[in-house]
N, C-alpha and C positions, 0 to 999 in steps of 0.2 A: 840869465848866464855873465859868467865874467870872462870876461876875455885874457885877461893876466895869466887869471886860476886855471883855464884848459892851458894856457900857451904852458905853461910852467909845469904842467903836468907832463908834458910828451918827454918820452922818452924813444930809445932805441925803440925801433919795429912798431912804432905807435901808431894807433889808429884811431883818432879822437871819432866819440861816437858826439854828434848833436838832433835834438829832435826837434825838427817845425816845430811840435806842437807847444812846445814851450815857447814862454813873452819875447824873449831874451835874446834866447838863440841866431837868428836871423842878423840880429840887427852888430850881432859878434862875430861873426866871421869874417868882416875883412880883418878887426885888431885882432883875431886869431892869427889869418894866414898870415901879415903883415910881422908882428911876432915871432911867428916862428920863420920864416924869411930870414928874419936877423940873427936867429941864431943856426942858419944856412941852412935846415930844412927843404926838402926837394920834393917837389909834388907831384905823382906819378898817378893812374888811372890804376883799378883793380888789376885792370888785363895788360898792363905793363907789365907790373909789379908778378903778375902770376907768371910771362910768358917765359919760358916756351910754351909751360903747358895752356890748356886750353878748359878752362873751367864749365863746369857746369853745375845747374840748380840740382840740387839732395845730396852736392858731394860735399865730404868735409876734406881741406886742402892744407897743409901746413906748411911754414914758407922756413 
């Protein structure tokens, strides 16, 4: 995974997906986070993003 490419694709309401089964993913995460923070991105948990809703497994949620 190329950290610059991943960070460069981020946009409003972005939810970057990375899968640990790919060899380069885990080593790239610190650079992706750093790059996005430099661009003033804020990281939140899914629960915080969905609040005040209480998401339940199997339901479709729209932001």
